[in-house]
C-alpha positions as CSV (number, residue, x, y, z in Angstrom):
1,M,-0.2,-0.3,0.1
2,S,3.1,2.6,0.7
3,H,3.6,2.5,-2.9
4,Q,0.2,3.8,-3.9
5,P,-0.2,7.4,-4.6
6,I,-1.8,9.3,-1.9
7,V,-5.2,11.4,-2.8
8,V,-6.1,14.4,-0.9
9,S,-9.6,15.9,-0.7
10,E,-11.8,17.7,0.6
11,C,-14.6,16.7,3.3
12,K,-17.9,17.7,1.8
13,S,-20.4,15.9,3.5
14,S,-21.8,15.2,6.9
15,A,-20.6,11.2,6.1
16,E,-17.0,12.4,5.2
17,R,-16.6,14.8,8.3
18,R,-17.4,11.9,10.4
19,Q,-14.7,9.8,8.6
20,F,-12.6,13.0,9.2
21,V,-13.1,12.9,12.9
22,E,-13.3,9.2,13.9
23,F,-9.8,8.8,11.8
24,Q,-8.2,9.9,15.1
25,W,-8.7,6.0,16.8
26,E,-7.1,4.5,14.6
27,I,-3.9,7.4,15.7
28,Y,-4.2,6.9,19.4
29,K,-6.0,3.2,19.7
30,D,-2.4,1.4,21.5
31,N,-2.1,4.9,23.1
32,P,-2.9,5.2,26.5
33,Q,-2.4,8.6,27.4
34,W,-4.5,9.8,24.7
35,V,-8.3,11.3,25.8
36,P,-10.6,10.3,22.9
37,P,-14.1,13.5,22.4
38,L,-17.0,13.5,22.3
39,I,-17.9,12.3,18.6
40,S,-21.2,14.6,18.6
41,E,-19.1,17.4,20.0
42,R,-16.5,17.4,17.5
43,M,-18.9,17.2,14.7
44,A,-20.7,19.5,15.8
45,F,-17.9,21.8,16.2
46,Y,-16.6,21.7,12.8
47,D,-20.8,22.2,11.7
48,R,-20.6,25.8,10.0
49,T,-24.1,25.9,10.9
50,K,-23.7,25.5,14.8
51,N,-20.2,27.0,15.3
52,P,-20.2,30.9,15.7
53,F,-16.7,31.0,13.9
54,F,-17.5,30.4,10.5
55,E,-19.7,33.7,10.8
56,H,-16.8,35.3,10.4
57,S,-14.3,32.9,9.3
58,E,-13.7,30.3,7.0
59,A,-12.3,26.6,6.9
60,A,-11.6,23.2,4.9
61,L,-11.4,20.1,6.0
62,F,-9.5,17.3,4.2
63,V,-8.5,13.7,4.3
64,A,-5.4,12.0,2.9
65,R,-6.0,8.3,1.3
66,R,-3.5,6.2,0.2
67,G,-5.4,2.9,-1.5
68,G,-8.7,3.9,-0.6
69,H,-7.3,3.7,3.3
70,I,-7.4,7.4,5.2
71,V,-3.7,7.8,6.4
72,G,-4.4,11.2,8.0
73,T,-6.5,14.9,8.1
74,I,-5.6,18.0,8.1
75,V,-8.0,21.7,8.5
76,A,-6.9,24.7,6.4
77,I,-8.2,27.7,8.3
78,L,-8.8,31.6,7.4
79,N,-9.3,33.4,10.4
80,N,-10.2,37.0,9.3
81,R,-10.7,38.4,12.5
82,H,-7.4,37.6,13.3
83,N,-5.7,39.3,10.0
84,A,-7.8,42.2,10.7
85,I,-6.7,43.0,14.7
86,H,-3.4,41.6,13.8
87,H,-3.1,43.6,10.7
88,E,-1.2,40.0,9.0
89,H,-2.0,37.9,6.0
90,T,-2.0,34.8,8.1
91,G,-3.5,30.9,7.0
92,F,-3.8,28.4,9.9
93,F,-3.8,24.7,10.1
94,G,-5.3,22.3,12.5
95,G,-6.5,19.3,12.9
96,F,-3.5,17.1,11.8
97,E,-3.3,13.5,12.7
98,C,-0.9,11.5,10.6
99,I,0.5,7.7,10.5
100,N,4.4,8.0,10.7
101,D,4.8,9.0,7.2
102,F,6.2,11.9,5.8
103,E,4.7,11.6,2.2
104,V,1.4,11.9,3.8
105,A,2.4,14.8,6.0
106,R,4.2,17.1,2.9
107,A,0.5,15.8,0.8
108,L,-0.9,17.5,3.9
109,F,0.6,19.9,4.6
110,D,1.0,20.9,0.9
111,T,-3.0,20.8,0.7
112,A,-3.5,23.7,3.2
113,R,-0.3,25.8,2.6
114,D,-2.5,26.4,-1.4
115,W,-5.5,26.6,0.0
116,V,-4.5,29.8,2.6
117,K,-2.3,31.1,-0.6
118,A,-5.0,31.2,-2.9
119,R,-6.5,33.3,-0.1
120,G,-3.7,35.6,-0.3
121,M,-1.9,33.8,3.0
122,T,1.6,34.6,3.4
123,V,2.1,32.5,6.4
124,L,0.9,29.0,7.6
125,R,1.2,28.9,11.2
126,G,-0.4,25.8,13.7
127,P,-1.6,24.0,15.0
128,T,-4.6,25.5,15.9
129,T,-8.0,24.2,16.2
130,L,-9.9,26.8,14.1
131,S,-8.4,29.7,16.4
132,F,-6.3,30.5,19.8
133,N,-9.8,30.5,21.7
134,D,-9.7,26.7,21.1
135,E,-6.7,23.9,21.5
136,I,-3.5,25.2,19.9
137,G,-0.1,23.8,20.4
138,L,2.0,21.0,19.1
139,L,3.0,18.5,22.3
140,I,6.5,18.3,22.4
141,R,7.0,18.0,26.4
142,G,5.0,16.0,28.6
143,F,3.8,12.8,26.5
144,D,4.0,10.2,29.7
145,K,0.9,12.3,31.0
146,P,-2.9,12.5,30.1
147,P,-4.0,16.1,28.6
148,R,-6.1,18.5,31.1
149,V,-9.7,18.9,29.9
150,L,-9.6,21.5,26.6
151,M,-5.7,20.9,26.0
152,P,-4.4,18.9,23.3
153,Y,-2.3,15.7,22.7
154,N,-0.2,14.0,20.1
155,P,2.3,11.6,19.4
156,P,6.6,12.5,19.8
157,Y,6.4,11.8,15.6
158,Y,3.9,14.8,14.8
159,A,7.5,17.7,15.6
160,E,9.4,15.2,13.1
161,L,7.1,15.5,10.8
162,V,5.9,19.0,10.8
163,E,9.8,20.7,11.2
164,R,10.9,18.3,8.2
165,Y,8.4,20.1,6.4
166,G,10.0,23.2,6.7
167,F,8.0,24.6,10.0
168,Q,9.9,26.9,12.2
169,K,9.5,27.7,16.2
170,A,6.5,31.0,16.5
171,M,6.0,30.3,20.4
172,D,5.9,28.0,22.9
173,L,3.4,27.3,25.5
174,Y,3.8,26.0,28.8
175,A,1.4,24.2,31.1
176,W,2.6,24.3,34.6
177,W,1.4,22.4,37.4
178,V,1.1,23.3,41.0
179,S,-0.2,20.7,43.8
180,T,-2.3,21.9,46.5
181,Q,0.4,20.8,49.0
182,T,3.0,23.2,47.9
183,A,0.2,25.9,47.6
184,A,-0.4,25.5,51.6
185,D,2.8,25.7,52.0
186,K,3.4,28.5,50.2
187,R,0.9,30.4,53.4
188,L,-1.7,31.2,52.1
189,A,-1.9,33.9,54.6
190,Q,0.9,35.8,52.7
191,L,-1.4,36.6,49.9
192,E,-4.3,37.3,52.2
193,R,-2.7,39.9,53.0
194,I,-1.8,41.4,49.8
195,A,-5.6,41.1,49.8
196,A,-6.0,43.7,52.7
197,G,-3.6,46.1,51.2
198,I,-5.3,46.4,48.4
199,Q,-8.4,47.0,50.5
200,K,-6.5,49.5,52.0
201,R,-6.6,51.2,48.7
202,K,-9.5,50.6,47.5
203,N,-13.0,48.4,48.1
204,F,-11.6,45.4,46.6
205,V,-13.3,42.1,47.0
206,V,-12.8,38.0,45.3
207,R,-15.8,36.7,44.9
208,N,-17.1,33.5,43.3
209,A,-19.5,33.2,40.1
210,D,-23.1,33.2,40.5
211,F,-24.3,31.2,38.2
212,R,-28.3,32.5,39.0
213,H,-27.1,36.0,37.6
214,L,-25.1,34.6,34.6
215,D,-25.7,37.6,32.4
216,R,-23.9,40.1,34.9
217,E,-20.7,37.1,35.1
218,V,-20.6,37.1,31.1
219,A,-20.3,40.7,31.5
220,A,-17.4,40.1,33.5
221,L,-15.4,37.8,31.7
222,K,-16.4,40.3,28.4
223,R,-14.4,43.0,29.8
224,I,-11.7,41.3,31.5
225,Y,-11.0,38.2,28.7
226,A,-13.3,39.2,25.6
227,S,-12.8,42.5,24.9
228,S,-9.9,44.5,23.0
229,E,-9.5,46.7,26.0
230,G,-8.8,43.7,28.5
231,A,-6.6,41.1,30.3
232,W,-5.3,39.6,27.3
233,R,-5.1,42.5,24.4
234,D,-1.3,42.5,24.4
235,N,-1.1,38.7,24.6
236,W,0.7,37.2,21.4
237,G,-2.1,35.7,18.8
238,H,-5.0,36.7,20.7
239,V,-8.6,38.0,19.5
240,P,-11.3,38.9,21.2
241,M,-14.4,37.0,21.0
242,T,-17.7,37.9,19.1
243,D,-20.4,38.1,21.5
244,H,-22.1,34.8,20.2
245,E,-18.7,33.3,20.1
246,L,-18.5,34.1,23.6
247,A,-22.3,33.0,24.7
248,H,-21.9,29.7,22.8
249,V,-18.2,29.1,24.6
250,V,-20.7,29.4,27.8
251,R,-23.2,27.3,26.7
252,N,-20.8,24.7,26.2
253,L,-18.5,25.1,29.5
254,K,-21.8,25.6,32.0
255,Q,-22.4,21.9,31.4
256,F,-19.8,21.2,33.4
257,A,-18.1,23.7,35.1
258,D,-17.9,24.6,38.4
259,P,-18.6,28.1,40.6
260,D,-16.6,27.0,43.4
261,F,-13.9,27.4,41.0
262,I,-14.5,30.6,39.3
263,F,-13.2,33.7,40.8
264,I,-13.5,37.0,40.2
265,A,-12.0,40.6,41.6
266,E,-13.7,43.3,41.8
267,V,-13.2,46.7,42.6
268,D,-15.8,49.3,43.9
269,G,-18.0,46.6,42.3
270,E,-16.1,46.6,38.4
271,P,-14.5,43.2,37.6
272,I,-10.8,44.0,37.5
273,G,-9.2,40.2,37.1
274,L,-10.7,36.7,37.5
275,A,-9.8,33.0,37.1
276,V,-11.6,30.6,35.5
277,S,-10.5,27.3,36.2
278,L,-12.9,23.5,35.2
279,P,-12.4,20.8,37.4
280,D,-10.5,18.1,35.3
281,V,-13.4,16.2,33.3
282,N,-10.7,14.4,30.5
283,Q,-9.8,12.3,33.6
284,P,-14.0,10.5,33.8
285,L,-13.8,10.7,30.1
286,R,-10.9,9.7,30.0
287,K,-12.3,5.9,31.7
288,A,-15.9,6.6,29.9
289,Y,-13.7,6.6,26.4
290,P,-15.8,7.5,23.8
291,N,-15.3,5.4,20.3
292,P,-17.1,5.3,17.1
293,R,-18.2,1.7,17.9
294,T,-20.1,2.4,21.1
295,P,-23.6,4.9,21.5
296,E,-22.6,7.7,22.7
297,L,-25.4,7.9,24.9
298,W,-23.8,4.6,27.2
299,T,-20.7,6.5,26.8
300,L,-22.3,9.5,28.7
301,L,-23.4,7.2,31.7
302,K,-20.4,5.4,31.9
303,F,-18.9,9.8,32.0
304,L,-21.5,11.0,34.4
305,W,-20.7,7.7,36.8
306,Y,-16.5,8.1,36.7
307,R,-17.2,12.0,37.7
308,R,-18.3,11.6,40.7
309,T,-15.6,9.6,42.2
310,T,-12.6,9.9,39.4
311,I,-12.0,14.0,39.1
312,N,-9.0,15.1,41.4
313,A,-7.3,18.3,39.8
314,V,-8.4,21.3,37.9
315,R,-7.1,23.7,35.0
316,F,-7.0,26.9,35.1
317,I,-8.1,28.0,32.1
318,L,-8.2,31.8,31.9
319,L,-6.6,34.1,34.5
320,G,-5.5,37.7,34.2
321,T,-6.2,40.9,35.5
322,L,-7.2,44.2,33.9
323,P,-3.3,45.9,33.0
324,E,-3.8,48.7,35.1
325,Y,-3.9,45.9,38.2
326,R,-1.1,43.8,37.1
327,A,1.9,43.5,39.5
328,S,-0.5,44.3,42.2
329,G,-0.7,40.3,43.2
330,V,-4.1,40.4,42.5
331,E,-3.1,37.0,40.3
332,S,-1.3,35.1,42.7
333,L,-4.6,36.0,44.9
334,L,-6.6,34.6,42.3
335,I,-4.3,31.4,42.1
336,Y,-3.8,30.6,45.4
337,R,-8.3,31.5,46.3
338,T,-8.6,28.5,43.3
339,L,-5.8,25.6,45.0
340,E,-7.7,26.5,47.8
341,A,-11.0,25.5,47.0
342,A,-9.4,22.6,44.9
343,R,-7.6,21.7,48.8
344,R,-11.1,21.4,50.3
345,R,-12.4,19.3,47.8
346,G,-9.7,16.6,48.2
347,Y,-8.0,17.4,44.7
348,I,-4.7,17.3,44.2
349,G,-3.3,20.1,42.8
350,G,-3.9,22.3,38.9
351,E,-2.9,22.9,35.6
352,L,-1.9,26.2,35.0
353,G,-1.9,27.0,31.1
354,W,-1.4,27.7,28.4
355,I,0.7,30.2,29.5
356,L,3.2,32.1,26.6
357,E,6.8,31.8,27.0
358,T,6.8,35.3,26.7
359,N,4.7,36.1,29.5
360,D,7.6,36.7,32.0
361,A,5.3,38.2,34.4
362,M,2.9,34.9,34.5
363,N,5.3,33.0,34.6
364,R,7.4,34.4,37.3
365,I,4.1,34.4,39.0
366,N,3.7,30.2,38.7
367,Q,6.9,30.0,39.6
368,A,6.7,32.0,43.0
369,A,3.7,29.7,43.5
370,G,5.9,26.3,43.4
371,A,4.6,25.3,40.1
372,E,6.6,23.3,37.6
373,I,6.4,23.8,33.9
374,E,5.1,20.0,33.1
375,K,4.0,20.2,29.5
376,V,5.4,22.3,26.1
377,Y,3.1,23.0,23.2
378,R,4.5,24.7,20.2
379,I,2.9,26.8,17.5
380,Y,5.2,26.7,14.0
381,D,5.1,28.9,11.3
382,Y,5.8,28.4,7.6
383,R,6.4,31.0,5.2
384,I,4.8,30.7,2.3
385,S,6.7,31.8,-1.0
């Protein structure tokens, strides 16, 4: 079969999209660390009628076949909001899954390159699962541990395929791990004194989110994270969500979010910082193990069963303050409040990430909290000639 030609074709129908999604099980069938997704969730994610990303941007799903068998997949992406905000002509790729064969990888990357080039792009960047607001990065360190919730995973050989094609490092992303015991040893009382110091100057409080007033909490999230003036405005690659995208994310995450792990810092009643963490639902999902041969209802029932006893960690998915409150101690306080909540639940710790390698302030805070870099993800660029 290896001598047969490689044919790359675009997925046009729902059935073809399902083949695209299900190919992952072929790549990871012998990998004990991989956490399979729910097929229905991935199908909806790539559905142009269901994902609000497609209201402003476009993407094309491709599969590579050899001898009639799927041997690889890739998504070519045109993120119009990214290019408008960052004044770039950058296309993206995601959904890259491939057997360990460079000829297959080259055919996939050629296809994505040509697709974005035809739309005027001069750089191909990735992997990004549609946008920086989704799972991004190629795992290059930390293969011996399963990914936390909403973080990607891939075989070690993917980096060799990507770099052999000619991609160059654009940015590394760190995933830090800190145990609740370490947090306790770092003396939470010191952080409480930081809060007291801020309190003396202004009317400062840190509170948990209240899902009974979801509109108010979404407004805080929008101000701090999803606006052009928010905490992430200077982050490399960040693109604020549209209102529809934000509502879509909140609706999806609310299914397994826990208000005990969502903190909002306020000054005079106005939100100035937040920490959004999720219980690591990848742990029960890995045990439930979604797969194409098992009815998804049965998988969901198993997930709910394992969820009661399996989760022992959180992942900080958002952590930041408005620029004028950086270096005030608020970020550290939010970390410790989250880890203290995790300790009360009997959790062993939390993952802080991803964090840009260039985000010196946040990386110093993580280090000071006793965290260690557990995984490294890489974003690559390819210059299109």
